Every structure is written in structure tokens, then in C-alpha cells.
C-alpha positions as CSV (number, residue, x, y, z in Angstrom):
1,M,98.1,26.6,90.9
2,Q,97.5,30.3,91.5
3,K,95.2,32.5,89.4
4,V,97.1,35.3,87.6
5,F,95.4,38.3,86.1
6,V,96.8,39.7,82.9
7,G,96.2,42.8,80.9
8,I,94.4,42.7,77.6
9,A,94.6,45.3,74.8
10,T,91.4,45.2,72.7
11,E,89.8,46.9,69.7
12,W,86.1,47.6,69.3
13,T,84.5,47.1,65.9
14,T,81.9,49.4,64.5
15,D,79.2,46.8,65.2
16,G,80.2,46.5,68.9
17,K,82.4,43.4,68.9
18,I,85.5,43.3,71.1
19,I,88.7,41.9,69.5
20,P,91.7,41.1,71.8
21,T,94.9,42.2,70.1
22,L,97.6,41.9,72.8
23,I,98.1,40.0,76.1
24,R,100.4,41.7,78.7
25,W,101.8,39.3,81.2
26,E,102.5,40.3,84.8
27,D,106.2,40.7,84.2
28,S,105.5,43.1,81.3
29,R,106.1,40.7,78.5
30,K,103.7,41.2,75.6
31,F,102.2,38.6,73.3
32,A,100.2,39.4,70.1
33,V,96.9,37.6,69.7
34,E,97.3,35.9,66.3
35,Q,94.2,33.8,66.2
36,M,90.9,33.4,68.1
37,L,89.6,29.8,68.1
38,D,86.1,30.4,69.6
39,V,83.8,33.3,70.4
40,H,80.6,32.8,72.3
41,Q,78.3,34.2,74.9
42,T,78.4,32.6,78.3
43,A,76.9,33.3,81.8
44,S,78.7,35.7,84.0
45,F,77.9,34.2,87.4
46,K,79.6,37.0,89.4
47,V,77.1,39.6,88.2
48,D,74.1,37.4,87.5
49,G,74.0,38.2,83.8
50,T,75.5,37.2,80.5
51,G,78.9,38.0,79.2
52,I,81.3,37.6,76.4
């Protein structure tokens, strides 16, 4: 299986949260984000910090 990078359209709330609204597939198809099942902070090992 090969990793595929996709585009994400997001909105920022006034309190600084990021909300994904659209996923753009590599062949230009677009899919609306209708529901988020989980939001949590996790380690970002590539930059030795924490991420979203």
C-alpha cells in the first residue's frame, strides 16, 4: 500500500480550533467532511513536539 497525500480545506474558529471542511483527493474529487468522530492532541514525532 502506498501513502497518498490529499488536500484539506479547513476553517479556524475564533478560539483557535481547526475544523476540516473538505477533503480533495489526488484526482481532484472533493468530499465534504460531514462528521468528526474524534479530536485529540498527539505527539508529532517528526518535529519532536505535540500536534493536533
